[in-house]
N, C-alpha and C positions, 0 to 999 in steps of 0.2 A: 237836334234830338237831345233831350235831357238825360244825363248819365244816371244810372240807378244809384240810389243812396245805399251806402254800405253801413249796416248797423254796427254800432260800437260794441266791442267785446266787454263783458263784465268780469272777466277773469283777472286774477292778480297780476298776470304778466301782460296785460293789455297795454299797448303803447299810448302815450298821451296824444289826444287828438289835436287838430290844428287850432281849435278855438280855446285851448287851455284846459284848466281843471273844471270838471262839471260842478255845478252848484251843490249837488248832494255830497260831493267829496270834500267840501270846505270844512265841515265839522270834524270828521276823523283826522284830517291833516292838521287841523288846529290843535287837537288833543296831542298829536304826535309832536308838534312844535312846542307845546307846553312841557312835554316830557324832556325835550332837548334843553329847554330853558331851565328846568329843574336840575338837570345834570350839570349845566354850566354854573348855576347858582351854588351848587354843592362845592364846586372848586373854589368859588369866591369865599365861602364860609370857612373852608379848610385853610385858605391863605390867611384868614383873620384869626385862626385858632379856635373857631367855634365848632367843635367836633360834633356836638349834638345836632346842631342845625344842618351840618354837612351830611350826616347820616340820614336825617329825616328827608332831605332833599332828594337823595338817591332813592329812598323808599317811595317818595311821591312820584318820582319818575317811573319806578317799577309799576305802581298802581295805574298811572296814565298809560303806560305801555300795554298793560293788560286790557285796557278799556278801548283803545283806539281801533284795534282789529275787530272787536265785537261791534262797534258802531259802524265801521265800514261794511261789514257783512250785513248788518241790519238795514242799512240804507242802500245796499248794493252799489257801493262806491269803491270797490277794490280796484286798484290800478297799479301799474308799474311805478308811477310817480310816488304813490303812497308807500310802496314796498321799499323803494330806495331811500325815501325820507325816514322811514322807520328804522332801516339799517344804520343810517347815519346817526340818528338819535341814540340808538342802542350802543353804538361804538363809543360815543362820547359819554353817555350817562352811566353805562355799565362797564366800560373799559377804561377810558381816560380818567373819569372822575374818581372811581375807587382807587386807581393806581396812584393818583396824586394825593388823595387823602391819606393813604397808608404811607406814602413817602414822606409827606410833611409831618405826619404824626409820629412815625417810628423809623422808617427805613433810611432816612437821610443820615442817621448816625453811622451807617455802614459805608458812606461815601459812594464810590462808583458801583460797588456791588449792590447797594440798596437801590440805586437808580436802575440798574440792570434788571432787578427783580420787578420793579414797578413797570418798566418797559415790557417785560415778559407778560404781565397781566393784561396790559392794554393791547399789545400785539396779538396775543392769542385770542382775545375777545374779537378783534377785527377779523382774524383768520376764520374764526367760527362763523361769523356773520357772512363772510365771503363764501364759505362752503355752503351755507344755507341758501344763499342767492343762486349759486351755481347749480344746485340740485333741485331748485324749486319747480322746474318744469319736467323733471325726470319722472317717468311712470313707475320705474322699479325703485321703491324706497321701502325696504323690509321693516325698518323700525316704525316708520310712519303708518304703514298699512296695518301694523299690529297694535297701534295705539301708543307707541313709545316715541321718545325723542332720542336723537343721537348726541350723546354727551350732555353736559349740564348747560341749560339755556343761559343766555347772557344775564338776565335779571337775577336768577338764582346764583350765578357765579359771583356777581357783585356783592350780593348779600352774604354769601358764604365767605368771601375774602375779608370782609370787615368784621368777622366774628371776634377776633381778639380785641377790636375796638369796643364792641358791645360789652365784653367781659370787663374791660378796663373802666368803662363808664359806669358799669354796675357796681363793681367792687372797689375800684380805685387802686387795685393791686398793680404795682409797677412791673411785676413779672410778665403781665400780658402785653406790655409795651416794649418788651425787650426785643431788639432788632433780630437777634439770633433765633428767636422763636417766631416772629412775624414773617421773616423772609422765607423760610421753608414752607410755612403755611400758605403764603401767597403764591409761591411757585407751584405747590400742590394743586391749588384751586385753578391756576392757569392751565395746568395740564388737563384737568377735568373738563375745561371748556372745549378743548380740541380733541378730546378722546372720542372713541367710537363705541363706548359703552351705552347700553340702553337705559334710559331713565324714564320715570313716570311722567306722562304729560300732565299739565296742570288742569286739564278739563276733567271734571268729576261729574258723573251722572248719578243723580240721587233719585231713588224710587219715590213714588208719590206718597206712600205711607211713611216715609222717613224724612219728608221735607221739613216738617216742624222741628224735628230733632236737629237737622242740618242748620236751620236758621238759628236755633238756640246755641249751637256750637259756634257759629259765626259771630253771634252777638257777644258770647263770652270771650272769643278771641280778640275782637275789636276792643272790648272793655279792658282786657289785659294789656293790649298794645298801647292804649291811651294812658292807663294808670301806671304800668310798669313796662315801658318800651324796651329797655335793655335786656332784662332777663327773658322777656318774651321773644325778642329777636334771636337771642343766643339759643334758646330752646328750640325755636323753629329751625335754625341752621343745623343744630345737632341732630334733630329728628330727620331732616331732609338728607343729611349725609348718611345717617344710619339706614335710610330707606334704599340707598343705591344698590347694595348687595341683593336686596329683595327684588328690585326691578330687573337686575341682570338675570336672576334666577327665573323670574316670571317670563322674560323674553326667551330664554333658552328653552323653557318648557313649551312655549308656543311654537318656536322654531322646530322642535322635535315633532310636534303634532303635525305641523305643515309638511315636514319631510316625509312622515309616515303616510299622510294622505296623498302626497304626490307619488309615492312609490306604489300605493294601491291602485292609483289611476292608470298606471302603465300596464297595458294589456300585452302579453307576449304574442308575437306573430305566430300563426299556425305553421307547423313544419310541412314542407312539401315532400311527399313520399317519392 
């Protein structure tokens, strides 16, 4: 008697089947692999002292990281293999690569202390990704259910950590390369990665009547990024950092509304005479 065929799960946490990766999962996993290659190439450029190319490679990895998940959902190719590969790529591209870039660019002047700060950034990025993977199957996720993220995501953390490098490339001012300024900034961003504060999710829903304006803003942003990448990246980093207090306040307001709604739903039991 032939055994019944068990359908394969399409969830993110589905195990890899015996026949390997489905054909539809090749494209998103290839994009993830390209993001990993971009992060490794950023390290190579940093070793050669080509700081502009190193930053651009990390930026390319961030773009590819934002695309692979959307492609996987589009072709229904989400899998545990893809999730683990994505986490490995993020740990290298947004943890190890920025840490080594900042160390070779500035922190090495502090000796062991500079290396410790670089290790802190890479380690905390890995811890953040491990926490994300550990909580991926949990049903109770207050931040996620409210449309927020827990802490600063890895790509944003990498771009934030390199803000002094943007400013240095933009102005040429040696003060931005000072290790005593870069080290506390890098440690601060590392703490943001593993923090439990609520941050805005990158997903933005645009109303139909505002789609043309949104496209226009996107075109202007891309044009600014191409023509003046360093001031644009520095401005984006500053705006993102300034938005964190607003995200915390928005989440607290949503939590108060939830608590009030839960209190109203509790009906007192009738007293027995």
